[in-house]
N, C-alpha and C positions, 0 to 999 in steps of 0.2 A: 504494500500500500504506500502510495506516494506521501511524503511529508507535506506540510502546508506552510506557506509563507503568508503572513497577514500584512497587508499594506493599508495604512491609515491615510486618507486624503481629506483635505478641506476644500474650500472654494477659492483658494488663492492661486496665483499664477505658479506657485511652487509645486502644486499637485502633479503637474505633468512630469517633471524630472523625478519626483518620488515614485510615480507609477512606472516610469521607464526603468528605474533601478530595480524595482520589485519584479517586473516582467523578466528582465535579464537574469536575475538570480533564480527565479522559478524555472526558466528555460534551462539554465546551466546545471541546476541541481536536481532537475526532474521532479520539481515540487508543484503542488497545486497552489494556485494563487487565490487568496480571498481578500477582497477589498472592503474596507469598512469606512463609513462616514458618520461622525458624531454630530448630530444636530444641536444647535445652540439652545433650542427649546422645543416645545411640541410642534410637530409638523402637520400642517393643515392638509397639504396635498403631497403625500410621499411620492407619487408617480411623477409629478411635475419636478420635484426636487431631484429625483434620480435621473430624469431626462436631461435636466440642466447640467448635472454633474457629468453625464456621459458625453454631452456635447463639449463641455470644457476640457475633458480628458481625451478628446480626439475622435469621439464617436465610437461606433461598434457596439457589440453586445457585451459590455462590461458588467459582470455580476457584482453589484454593490449592495452591501448590507447597511441598513440604517440603524443607528443606536442613539440613545439619549442619556443624559446625565453628565457627570464629571468626565471631561474628555479623556484624561489619563486613565481613570478607573475603567471607563467603558472600553477603551482600546485594550487594556490589559485583560479584561474579562473576555474580549473576543479572541485574543491570542491564546489565553488559557483554555477556552472552550474548544478551540481548533487544535490544541496541542502543538502550537506553531513552533517550528525550529528556528525561525527568524521573524522579527517584527521590523517592518520598514516604515519610517516616518520622516517628516520634514523637520527642519529647524527654523523656528521663527526668530531666533535671537539675531540681533544686529550688532554684535559686539559684546565683550565680556561684562561691561557695566550693566547694560540692559538685561542680559541674561541673569546676572546676579541679583539685581534689584526687583525685576518683574517675575522672574521664574519663567518656565515654559513647560508645555506638555512634554516635549522631547526630553527635557532635563529630568522631569519626574519619572518618565519611562526608563531612561538609562540608569536611574538609581534604583528602581524597584522591580522592573520587569524580570520575570523568571526565565526568559530566553534572551539570546543576544539581540540587541537593538541596532539596526542599521539606520543611521541618521544621515539624510541627504541635506547637506548645508545649503543655505540660500545662495551661496556663491558657486555651487557645484554646476558644472556644465550640463545643459539640458540634453546633450547627446547621449546615446546609449553608452553606459559605462563599459560595455564590452568592446567598444571600438578602440583597439590598441593602435599605437603609432606604427606606420609601415616599417617592417623589419624588426620590430621590437617584440620581445617576449614579455608579456604582461606579468605583473607581480602582485603579491599581497604583502604589504608592509606591516610589521607588528612591533609596537614600541614596548621596550622592557626596561626595568629599573632594578632588578635584583630581588624583587619581592616574590613571595610564593604566588601571589595573585598573577603576577606577570608571567611566571612559568606556566601556570594553568592556562593563561590566555594564549601563549605561544603554541601550546599543544592544540588548542582549538583552531588557531590561525593556520597551523600546518595542515590539519584535516580539511579545512575550508579551501586552502590554496590548492590542495591535490584535486579536490572535486571541481574546481574552477580551471584546472590545467594551467595554473600560474606558478611562478617561482615564489618562494617565501624568502623575504628579506627581514632579518631581525635587526632592529635598530636600538642602540643605546645612546642617549644624549648625555654625554659626560658633563658634569657640573663645571661651570665657570662663573665668574662674577655676574654676567648677564643672566645666566640661568637662575642663580640664587635670588636675584632681585625680582625676576618675573615669576618665580615659582618657589616661594619660601617654604612650602609644605612638602618638599621632597623627603622621601623616606631616608632613614639613617643608613640603609643598605646601599644608597647611591654613593659612589666614590666622592670624597670631599674635594672642595676647591683647593684647600691648603694641604700640605704634606709633601713627602718626597715624591718626585715625579715618577720614579720607577715603581713604587708601591701603589700609587694611584692608578697608573696605567695597567699594572698587573691585575688590580681588582676589577677594573673595567673589562679587561680581557676575560677574566673568570666569569663575570656576569654573562657575557655574550656566549662563552663556551657552554655554560650550563643551559642557556636558552636554546642554543642550536641542538644540543643533545635532547632537550625536552620536546623539540618540534615534531619528531616522529617522521620527518621527511628531510630530504636534502635541503639545507637552508644556508644562506650566506649571512654573515654578520657585519654590521657597520657600526663604528664608534665615531661620533662627531661631537665636538663641544658646542654648547649653546642651549637656549631654552628648549625644552622637549618638544613642544608643539611646533615650533619653527623648524627644528631639526627633522622631525617626522615629515612635515609637509615638503621640505626641501628634498629629502631622500625619495619620497613618494613621487615627486615630480621627475626626478632624475631616473628613477627605476621603472617608470611607466606603471605605477601602481593603480589597480582598479579599486582597491579597498585599503583603508588603514584600520588596523585592529588595535584596541587598547583596553586595558582593564580599568574600570572606574575606580577612582581613589576616594569616593565620597565618604566622609567621616562625620556625616550629619549635615543638615542643610545650612546651618549657620557657618560652620567652619569651611564648608565647601564654598560658600558665597564669599567669605572673607579672604581665604587663601587662594582661591582660584583652583582650577583643575585642568590638567592636560586634556582630558576627555571633553570637558565643557568648552574649552577654548577651540579645540579642533572642530567640534560640531557646529560652531558658528563661523569659523574662518577657513576651514579646509576647502579645497577645490575638487574634492572627490568624496564619495560616501565613507563614513566612519562607522565601524562596528564597535559598539561599546558593550563591555561585559560587566554587569553588576556582580556583586557577590553571589546573589541568587542564581544568576545565569551561569557563573563559573561552577557553582555546585551542581547544577542540573543540566549541563550542556550536552548530555549524552546524545540527543537527536542529531547533532551536527557530526556525522560520521561518514567515512568513505563508502 
């Protein structure tokens, strides 16, 4: 029986790229696609709303389910009911400040959903994410920091890369002053800015080696200094990445908002879909298998 990918769409112009990403993933993974739209309130004429959504999404016989209630809760309910292996959503954030102050449906989903959440940032290209550059072998890029969560994430990224016929590139952003200023919530397992160069470099090498071993597939490792989100986006651009995979670092809404998060930053600024793995998704990510 085919797995299911749940795709949540709204009535914004971002819905098209979100659906394109979900369709590509469903085709590549051999999964069934289920599209859900959460209405703002009671729907007087459901057929009219569905017709308008189908036109907005390019026409055709798109099967869309209507739901009501809190958007994040309704979307998670739809994903759980379908036993979804992936949940695809858009990001409404327009920068870290707005995301932190206002919150967003995608932010809540990436923190709480029990399956991996694929966030299509507002700046992501509307083209099919499966369109690789001529002559380039596409990749999946996975960010790591030496934590147990990152090791679990890279194993999931490896299985996903294999199913998408992509290379896996494991990326560690080595701390420097710019990284510390932009991301003061870095885990203690991340190599420090200060210290002997040889020992710091050795620790970074060990983090990448452990991650490559945990990937379960042939993977290459990259170590670059700088803020993690910027490093990941730069490597993803260079390596022709179709997806960026990261583990969510959320440690509570307040701390996440104050300190910022690599996942939160990427889901608003990246130019390609970002797969975010919450603690619940990491614990129950069995469905994403070769």
